[in-house]
N, C-alpha and C positions, 0 to 999 in steps of 0.2 A: 529390677533387683539390685540392691545396693551392696549386698554381701552374700557369700555362700557359706552358710554355717553347717557344721556337722551336728549330729544329734547331741553329742556331749557338750557342745558350746551352748545350744539352746537350753539344755538341762541345767547348766550352771546358772543361766539367767533365771530360769523358773525357780530354782532353789535359793536364789538371792546371793549366790556366790560370785556373780559378776554383775555389776551395775553400770560399768562404764564411766562412773563418776569419781572413782577413787584410784589415783595413780599407783597406789601400792598393790592393787589387785593384779593377779597373774593375767597377762594379756591374752586375748584370743588371737591365734595365728592366722588371721584372714585379712585380706585387703578390703578396706572399707572405701566405697566410692564417694567422692565428694559430691555434694556438700553435706552428706549425712554424718551424724555423730553416733558414737556408741550408745549414749543414753537414749537416743531416738530408737535405735535398733532394739535395745532392751525393752523399752516401753511397748514397741510393736509386738515383740515376741510375747510379752506378758498379756497384752490384749488378745492376741491370737489364742493363747493358752486359755484365757477366760471364755472365749467364744467356743473353743473346742470342748471344754468341760460342760458347757450348757448344751451343746449339740449331743454329746454323749448321754447326758442325763435324759434328754428328750427322747433319744433313740431307745434307751432302756425302759423309759416310762411307756413308750408305744409298743413294748413287747419284743424288742430286738433280742436275738439269740446271743448269749454271751459265751464266747469260746475262750476259756482260760487254760488251754492245754500247755503243758510244759514244752518249751522249745529248747533245743540244745545248740551251743556254740562249740566248735571243734578247734583245737589247737593242732596244727599240722607240723610235721617235721620239715627238714630242709626241702626247698623247692628246686626242681631240676633246671628251670629256665631263667632263673635270676639269682642275684646274690643275696636274697633274703634268707635269714636263718630260720625263720618261722613265720607263719601267717595264721590269721584267724578266719574261719569260715562259720557263718551263722545262717539261720533261715532268712535273714534280712540283708546280709551284706557278704560280699566276696571281695577280699582285700586284694586279690591278684586276678589276672585274666585267666580265661579257661584254657589257655595254652600251657599254663603252669600246672604242676602236679605235686602232691605231697601226701603222706600217709598220716592218718589221725593218730595222735599220741595221747590226747586227753579230751574229755568232753565236760562242759560245765553248763548249768542251766542258764538260758538267756533271760536276763531280767529286762522286761519291758518297762521303761521308765516313762515319766510324764511327757517328755519330748517325743518319744516314739508314739505314744497315744495321741498326741496333738496332731502329728503328721498323718497318722492313720485316719483320724476323724475327718480331716480335710480331703483325704483321698476317697473316703467313702462318700462324702458330700459330692465330690466331683463325679464319681461313678453314678450316683443317683440322678444328678442333673443331666448327664449324658443319656441315661436310660429314659428319662422323661422326654427329652428332646427327640430321641429316636421313636418312642412310642407315639408321640404326636405327629411325627413326619410320616410314619407308616402304620396307621391305625388298622385294626382288624385284618391283619395279613394271614391269619390262620383260620381254618374251618372251625365253626362252633361245634362243641361236642354233641353227639346225638343223644337225645333224652332217654331212649330205650337202653342204650349202652350204659349211660350213667346210672340208671336205675339198677341195673345188674351189678355194677361195681359197688354202689352204695349198699346193696342188700347183702353183700358178702362180708 
């Protein structure tokens, strides 16, 4: 890995708001490991985004269940264990450690953007590959269903 990006950094690249080629662009506050350049990173992110979109389209074409439930992000009041005035907690991120506490003062819908979907797609791919590996390593580790019992289940 040549750089650790946050979702918002990858999203800027996907939207074309950061190309790494224009010195007037707002910089991404990450350390880039030599010999890599920002244009290379942007190109890689865009290629990964393209692959993720193809993987998602294929999953939906194969009948994948689509769950578009609304998720909430919460704004919390002052935290007891640090000097932060507020923090944001969402279904996907916790800005502070579990040792800290705060009370919710507002909630807003969490918007899943293309960068979130890209990472989610590769996490799903990794999970499928691990499941395939395990199923090959441990085939037929459960008893087969009894035909008589299945007939009863199917008739009800």
